[in-house]
N, C-alpha and C positions, 0 to 999 in steps of 0.2 A: 758207202753214201759219204757226199761231201761234208762235212757240217760247218756250220757257221754259227760262231757267238754273237751274242747280243747282251749288252750291260744295259739294266735300268735303272733308274734313280727313282725310288718310291717311298715317299714318305710314308706311304699306307701300311709298306710290309715292312716297317722299321728303318732304321737308321742304317746307313753303307749302302754295299751295292749288291745285287742279287744277280748272279749268273743264271740263266735260261740257253740250252741246248735245243736247236731245232735243225731239221733236214733242211734240206733245199731249197732255200728262198723263193717262193713265188711271187706273183703279181699279188695275190691275195696277202700273203706274209709280209709283202713290202709293205702293203698298205697298214697292216696290224701292225709293224714296227714305227710307221709315222706316228702311229696314234698312241702307240706306248711312250714315245719321247714327248708328247703333247704336254702342256701343264694342267689339263682338267683331271684332277685328282680322281673323282667319281667313275669316269670311264676308265682309268689307267687302272683301277681297283677291277672294275668288270672284266675288263681284257685280262688281266692276268689271270684271274679266276678259271677264265674261259679255257685258256692255255694251259693252265695246271692240270685241270680237272678233265678237260673234254679233248685238247689237243686237235682242233679242228678249224674252222675257216676264220675264227676270231672274230667274229661279228657280234658283239654285244654293245646298247647303247644304254646313256642314263634312265634310269625308270622314269615313265611319264605316263600319266592318265591321259587316255583317250575319251573319258564320261567323267564329270564331274557331278555331284548332288545338286541338284535343281533346287530353287525357293518353291515353299507349299505352303498353302493355308487350308485348313480343316476345322471341321467343326467337331467339338468336344464330342468323345466317346466314339470316333470314327479311327480307322487303323491307317496308319502311315507308313512309308517305306522312302528311304534314299540308297540310291545306287550308284556305285563307281565301276569303272571297267579301265583296265590299262591297256596302253598302246601296243598289239602286238611286237615282238623283238624288245620291247625296252627292256625286259626283267628276265630272271632266270628263277624257274620255278625250285622249292613252291616260294608261295606269296603269303604273308603274315597281314591280316588288316588289323587295325583299332579305330574304332570310332569315338569321335570325342564330341560332348556337349557343353557349352559355354567354356571350352577350353580345359575341362576336365575329362581325362578316361573315364568312358563308359564302364561299369562293371559287368563282366560278363556273367557274372553268376545272379547278378539283378535282369539282364538283355542277354540271352544267349547268343543274340545274332550282331552283339557288338564287336565280334573279330571275325565277322562275316564281309563277304563282299557288299550285299545288302543290307540294312540297318533297317528292321522292324520295330515300329512302337504299338502297339495293340491299345485301344480303347485309350486315344491320346486326350488329354488334358491341358487347361490353359498353364500349367507349371510346365509342361514339355516346350512351350515356348522357348526359342531361342536361335543358337548358332550350333551349326553342327558340321563337322569336318571328318576326313579319315586321312589316315596315315598308311599306306601300304610299304610294306619291308620285303624284300626277295630274299633268294637264298645267300647272295653276297653281301647282305648286310647294307646294301644301297635300300634308300629311302626315298619316298614322295608324299608330299602332304596335297592333299587334295584342296580344290576352293571352296570356301564357306559357305555352306546353304542355311539359309533362314526358314524355320518353321513358325508359323503363327497359327495357332491353337486357337478358335474363337467361340464363344457363345453364342448359339443361334438367337440374333438378335431381331428379327421380324417374322411376322405372319400374314400372309394376305386376309384381308376381311371381307366376309361375304358382303357387298354394299346393300345389294334388298334386306338383308337381315337387320342393318342399323338404318336405314331411311332412305339412303342414297341412291337417287336414280341410274342406273347402270343400262345404258339403252346407246346405241349407236347415232350419235349425233355430232360430228366432226368437233370434240371438243379441242381447244387451242391455247387455252392456258387457263391458271386457277392462282386463287391467294387467300392464304391465310389471316383472318382479322377477326378481333372480338369487336364487332360493331355495338352490340348492346349494352356493354360494359359488365357482363354478369361472370367474368372471369375466367370464360371458355372462348377458345378460339373457335369461331365460325368460318364459313366454306364457300368461295364463290369458284365458279367454274363458268370460263368466258367460251361459246361455242361462235363458229365461223362460217363463211359461206365459200366453198373451193369446189373444184371441179364438177361445176354445173350442179352443185347443191344450192337450195335456197337457203336464207339465213335461218340460223335455230333462235328460242329462246334461250337465255343464258340461265343459268340455275343459282338461287341462293339457299344455301343451307344452314339453318339455324343449329348450335350444336346445344343438346339438350343437357351436358353434364353428366351424363350415364352412360356414354360411351355412343350414343344413337345420335341422330340428326333428324330434323324436318324440314322438309322444302317448303320455302315459302314462295305464296304466289302473289298476284298484284292486289286481289283485295285486301291483304293483309300488310305488304310492304310498299307497296305503289310499283310504277313502272321498271323499276330495277328489276323486276321479275318477270316483265311482260316485253318489252322492247326487243325488236329482233334486228340486230345489227351484225354485219360482219365483223366480228369482235377478234382482235388480234392479241392483245393483253388486257391484265386488269391489275389493280394496285390500290390496296386500302391506304389511307392518310387523311388527317383531320386537315383537309383543305381550307376550310374557313376559320381552323381555329377558334372553335366553340365548345371543345371537349369532346366531342364525338366522331367516331371515325366513318368517313365518307367513301365514295367510291369513285376510282376514275375509269371507265370502261373504255379501251383504246379499239377506234375501230380500224380495217385493214383494208387497203386497197389490192384485192386479189390478182385483179392482170392489168396490162397497159390500157386496156380499152374499157375498165370498169369507173363508172362515174366517182365523183370526189365522195368521202364519207363524215360523219360527223362523231366525233366523240363525245363520250357523255359524264356529265359531273354527277353524280348521286348524292345529295346531300342529307344527311340521316336527320331527321325531325326528332321532337321530343315525344311524339306520340309512337314512336317504334317504324314510321315508314319513311320512306324515300322520295324527295322530289328529283326531277330530272333539272337541274339549275341552268340557268345561262351563265356562262364562266367566259363571257367575252370572245376573245378570239379562238380559245381553245376547242370551242362547241361550235364553231362557224365550219362550213364544210370545207376538208383539206384532202390533202394528197398523202398519207402519212402512213406508216406502218406501228413499230414497237415503238416503246418510249419508256422512260424514266423519270421517277420523281426527285426531284433535290432541292435544296435553298442555295444556289452557288453564288451568292451574295449575301448571303448570311442576315438577310433584313427581317428574318422571322416568318417568310412566306415561301411556301413551296414553289418551284418554278418546274419545268418539264420540257424536255427533250426529248423529240421522236425522229425516227428514221425516215429517209423519204419513201414513196410508194414504189413499188416494183417497179422499174424503167422498163423501156425496150431492149437495151442492153446495146443499143446503137446510139446512144444519145448522152445527155448530162443531166443530173438533178442535184439537187442541194437539200439537207437535212434542215429542219424546223427546232426553234426555241422558243420557248413562252415563258414569259416574265410574270411571276406570281404578283398579282396586287391586294392590298388592305381590301378585304370581304369575301377575298375567294375566286376573283376573277384574275383574268390570263390576256396579257398582250403580246402578239408575234413581235419578237425582237428581230428586226430587219438590218441591222449592222453588225458586223464583226466576223470573224475569220471563221466560226462555227457554222454561221449561214452562210457563209460566201465558199467556202471550198464546195468545188463540184467533185460528183462521183461521175466518172468518163465510162460508158459501155461497163458499168459494174452496178453494184447493188450495196449501200450500208444495211447491214442485216439486224443488228443490235447494238445497244451502247448501255453503259452503265457508271454512272458517276462513283468516285472513289478518291478518297485524299490519299495518294501514293507518297508524296512528299512531307505528308506531317505539317504542312503550315496552316492548317486550321481552315482551310477553303476547298471544295469538291473540284477535283481535275475530271476529265472525262476521256472514256476511250470508247470507240466507235470501230467493229469489226466491219471489215469490208469482202463481200464477195467479189473475186476476179480483180481485187485492188489490195493495195499496200493500207492497212487500218489508219484510222486519224485518232491521233492522241494529242489531248490538248490541256496544257496545263494552267490552271487559273492563276493568275497575276494579282488578285486580291481586291480589285477594284471595278469586278464586273466585267473585266476584258479576260480574252483568253490568248494563249500563245499555242500556235502549232508545233510539237516537237515529235523528230523521229530522227535523231543524230545518228550517224554509224555506230558510234557506241551503243546504241541500242537497236541493234541489228538482229537481236531475238525477238523483237517485236513487230521487225518488218517484213513480214510474211503476207502474202497474198491468200484469197479463198477462205476467210475466215468467217466463222457461222456464229459464234456466241464467245463470252468470257465471264468469267466470274472472279471478284477481288477477294484474296483472303489471306489472313497471316497464318501460312501453314508451319513454317518454322519457328513460330514463337519470338521472333525478334523484334517485335513493334511496327513493323512495316506491313504494309499490304502489297502480298505477292499476287502473279497471275495467272489464271488456267485458262486457256485459249482453246476452243473448239475449231478444226480446220476440219477439210475433207479427208475424213479416215484416221484423223489422228488428233491428239488432246497435247499440247506444249505448255509445258509447266515453265515459266520463266520468273526467276527470284530477284526481288528488288533487292539491288545490292547496297541501298541508303544515301547514294549519290547522287541521284537522279536518273542513275541506268536500272537496265533490265539486264538479268543474263540468264541464257537457256540452262536449265536444270536435266531437263528429261523431253523425249517425245515418245508419247505410247502408242503404237499402230492399233485403231480400235475398228476402223471399217464404218461406213456409212459417215453421216454430219454427225460430228459427236457435239454434245452439250455438256459440259461440266455444272456442277452446284457442289457448294462445300455445306458440309455440317460434322459437327464432333459426335457422331450414332452412336458410340460406346461408351463417351464421358470420360475419357482417359486424359483429356486435357492437350488433345490434338486433333487440326482438322483434318476429315477424312471427305472424301470427294466419291460423288457417284456420277457416272458418265452415262446419258442416254444417246443414242444414236440410230434409233429407228425411222427417221423420217424419211431415209433412201429405202426401205424395205424393213422387213422381219429381221430383227438383230435383238440380243440379248444385253441388257443393261451390265455396265463393267463396276463393281465397288471397290474403290482403291482406301484400304485400311491405312493411315499415319504411321507409322513404324516410331516415331518420336525420334529417329536421328538425320531426318530430312529424306527419307525414301518411304516407297510404299509397297505394300502389298496386296495383290487380289484377293478379295474376301469372298469365299464362298458362302450365299445365305439364299433365301428363296426370293429375293429381290430381283436376283440375276440369272433367276433360273427361264423363264418364259420369253421366247423371242417371239416380237410383235413390233407393230410400228410405234412405240414408244416415243414420244418426241421431248417431252420436260417434264418438270414435276415441281413441287413444293414443299418445304419441311414445315412442320407445326407440329408441336405437343398438342392435341387435343385432347389428352385425358389427363395432362397436369401430373403426369408420373416422372416430370424430368428428363424422359427420353424421347427425342424428335422422332416424328413419326411422318410417312411419304406419303403424300397424294399423286399418282403419275396419270399424265396425261395421254391418252390414245387417240390418233386422228381419224380413224376409221371403223375403230370398234370399240369396246367398252375400256372405262377409265377405271385405273386399280387403286387400291388402298392399304398400305402396309403398315400394320401396327406395330411399333419397336415394342417387343416381350421381353427386353433384355434384364431389366429386372425382375421379371419373374421366373425367367431362367438363370439367375444366379449372379447376373453383374451387380456387383455391389459399388460401383462407382457413384462417387457423392456429385452433385449439380449445385448449381446456382442460375436462377432466372431474372432477368430486370424487366420491368416495367415502367418506361420514363413518362414524365409528362413535360413538356417544354412550357415554359413562359416565357421569358425573352426568344429563347428560339422555335420553332414552328414545333407547334403542340405534340406532334407524333415523333419529335426528336430524329426525325431521319436526317442523316449525316453525323449525328454522336457517335463517337469513339467510347468505348466501355472497355476498360481492361481492368485486368484482376491478376492479383499475383498469389500464388500459393506453393504449398512444397507437397510436391506430388512424388511418391516413389523414392523420397527422399531429395530431391529436387528442385531446389525454389526457382519458379519464372512467371513471367507474365504471359499473359494471353490476350489478344485484343478481338472484338467485332465491331465491326461499322455498321449501323442500322440503315439498310438499304430503302431506297424507292421503288425496288421492282425492277425487273428486265424480263419483260415477257411473262414469266410467273414472278411469286413473288413470296419468299417464306415467312414465317410469323415475326411480327414486328418486335417481339420480347427476344433481345439476345441471350443465348443458352451457353453454357458453358461446363463442360466437364470437369470434375476435378478429383479423377481417382480415389485415392485412398484419404485426400485430404478433408478434414470434417468441418473446416471454415477458411472464408477468404481473408487472408492477412491484409490486404488493400484491395478496395473497390473503388476506383477511379472513372468519372464521368466527365469527358472533356465535350462541353457543349458547343451546339454551331456558332452559340454569339459569341463564344468566348470565356464563358466560365467554367470553372473547375471544381469540382467537388470530389471530395475524397471520405471514405468509411472505411472503419477498421474493425478488424476481428468479428467478420459476420458470419454466422453461423450458415452450414449448407444446406440443401435440401429445402430451398423456398425461392418463392417469388416475391421479389422486393421491388416494391413500387418507389421511385425516387422522383420528385417535383424538384424543377430547376429553382436553385437559389444563390444569392452571392452572399459573402461576408461583409454584413455593416457594422461599421465600428459601433460600439454601443457610445450612446450619444448624440448619434448623429442628426442634425436636426432635420426636420421634415422639409420637404422639397415646395418651394412657391412656383406657382403656375398661373400664369397669365394669359389672356385670351383677346386677340384684336380681331376685327374685321371687318373690311370694306364691302359694301354691296359689289356684289358680282366678283368679287375675289376670294379666295380660299381664305379658312380660319387661321392665324398666326399663332402658334402657340410659342411663349416663352417659359423656359423652366430654369430656375436660379435654385443650386443645392450642394449636396457633398461632390466634390470633384473622384473621378474614377469607378463612378458606378454606373450600371447600366439602367436606364428607365424606361418602361414601357410606355406610351400613349395610348389610352384608352378612350371610346367615345360612346355615349348613351343617349338615347331619346327619351329615357323614362327613370333613369336612374335604379334599375333593376338590372336590367340585360344591359352588358359593357362586351363593347368587341374592341380588340386589339386593331391598332395603327399603324405603329410601326415602334421601333427599338431604337435609342439614342445614346452613345455612351457622352457622358458628361466630362470632357477632358479640362473644362477652363472655369468651370462654375457655372456656366450658361450654357443654354444646347437650346436650339429653335428647331420648331419643324412647324410646316405649311401643310396642312388637311385639304388636298385637293377636292375629295369627295365632298366636302360640305359646300353647298351650292345654294340648295333652296329650303332645308327643312325648318320649320317656324322656329321649334329651339334644338339645341345641341348641349351636352355637357360633355365635360371631357376632365381625364383627371392622369396623373402620372405616378406609376407604381415603381418603386426599386426593389425586384422580386429577391 
C-alpha cells in the first residue's frame, strides 16, 4: 500500500507539527485534507478526532442546534418545558447538556432535568420568570450555545363575570361600543353600551348601567334618566366628557351610517342635569343630520372647549369623501369647520375608519392620526394656531401603510413620547416615536382578522401592555401582549384570551376601585363580556395610583392632559406617561391609572394641562385615587384684577381686564350671580387682555367675572 504523509498545524493539539499517516488519498480524503488545512479551529479539532478514532470518511462539522428553546408564557402553578435538538451530523456522541437561568448554570441536584435535552420546570412560579438557554458539548469537547428563551410566569389576572348576576343585560343586540365614566360623581365608574343597526337589523336602545359600588350594576331606564336610555339610533361610538364645562359628565353618542344608501344620521349630546337625568341637547352643527362614523373628542386649540373629529360615512368605494371637524363653542355647542387640510383631504375609493388625537411631538397641542382602509393614513401635525399640516414624509414610512383599521397612542417604553400601535388587516404594527418627529417600525405581529389594539398596564408593573381584538372578521380569540419592560412583549395566557368569538373592541375601567383595570368587551352578534381583574386577590402585590383631574382653565374633563409619574420600580427609576383620551370608538375610564410595581410612593407627579399650566406634587403615597384641580402659582401679593364691560346695542359685550401679567384668566358669565358659566380663557401677556362675548345679544342683564385659577 502506498502511503502519503500529511502535516497538520494545529494549535488545538498543542504547538509544533503533528504527523498523520493515511492510506491512498481518495476524493473524500482530499476533501478532508483541504478542510484540515483550513483556519477553522473548531472544524479542525472535530476532523482530527474523527481521523484518529474512526479513520473513516472524515465528515464532521461544527456542533449546531436544529431547534432552539422558544419563548413561553405560563400561569403560576403550571408545568413548563424547554426543548433543544442538535442538527444531525454536526456532533459526535455522547452529548452533554447544561441549562442556564439568568446566566447561571442550573444545579442538577435542584432540577434533575438541568443536564438533559429537555428542561422541565414543575409548578412554575413568578420567580421562575427570566432568560433560559442551553449549552451542548459533544465528545470532542466542541460546544454550542442555544438562543435565549424568555419565560414569563404570570399570576392569573382575570375572571369572566356572570353579567346577569351583577345586573348587566346580556342579550344579543349588536353592541358596537362602550365607555366607562362616573356620570353621577359617586366615585365609581358607570358603563354606557352603544348598540347599532347593521345587516338588516333595526336599531336597538342603548344601555346605561349605574355602578352600585358593590360590584353590581343597575340598568337605568328613561323614566329615571331621560332619553339617554330610550333613543334608538344606529350608534357607532360613545364617549363621556363634560361638554358644557358645568362640572358633570355628559355623553356624546356618535351615530353611524352603515351603508351607502342609508340616510344621514344625527349625533346625540346628552347633558347631565342636577336631578340625575339627561337631556338631549341641541349642540349646533354636531347634532344636525350628517353622514359620519366614528369620532374622537379633543381640544385642538386649547381654548377650554372640546372639539370633535368624525370620519366620513361608509363610501361607495368608487368615489370621494371628506372627514368632519367640529369646533367647540362656549356653552357646549359646535360649529362645523369648513376650511383647512383636515376637512379638505379626500379619501378616494377608500374609507377613513377611525381616528385619535395625541400630542406626539410634546409641543402642548393635540395632533391627529386617521387610519384609512384601502389608502394610506392621514397624519396631521397641529401648528398651534388652530391650523394643521398633513405630514407623512418618507422618513415616516413606518406609518405609510394601507388598509389600517384602528390605532392607539401609548408610551410603551416610558421614554416620555407617545408611540403608536396600528391595527391592520391581519396584523398589528408597533411603531416607535423617535422623538424627532419620525416613527420607526418596531415589530409586526401577525394576528389574523381585523386587528384592533388598546393599551393598559393590566398587571401594574409600570409598563403598558396591549390587548388586541380581531373578531370583526369572524370567530377569533383575543391576544394579550404583556410588556417585558425591555421594549419587547410576550403573549400572555389568561381567560381573557381563551374564547373565540366575534369580539370587536373593548374598554378598560376599574369598576371596583381596587387599582387594577377591568375590561368590558363588545360582541357584535352575541353577548358582551366583562372580565374582572383579580390580580390583587391572586397575589399580585404591585402598587398603583390613579388620578381624577378637574380642569378650570382647561376643559373640565382634562381631555388631552398629560400625566407623568416618576417612581423607583425594581431598583430602576423612570417616568411613565398617560394622555387622557376623548375616546376612539370605545373609551377607557377618564381617570389615568399607573402601575407602580414595588414602589410605595410616587416621587414626582406632574400634570401638564392643555391650557399650559403645569403642576407637580412630590412624595405621593401609592394605592389611592388622587383628585387634582387645575391651578397656577400666583405670586403672593398679586393685586386683584380689574374687569370692565362695555356694550353697544346689537354688538357683543366687550370685556377688558387689567391685572398681573403672565397669568391665565378664565372669563365667566352669569344671569343670577349664582350659576356661573365659562366663556373663555386668555393669557394676560401685556397687562391688559380683551374678550368679546359674542353670545350676549338679548339678555336683560348679564354679569361677568374673571378668575385666575
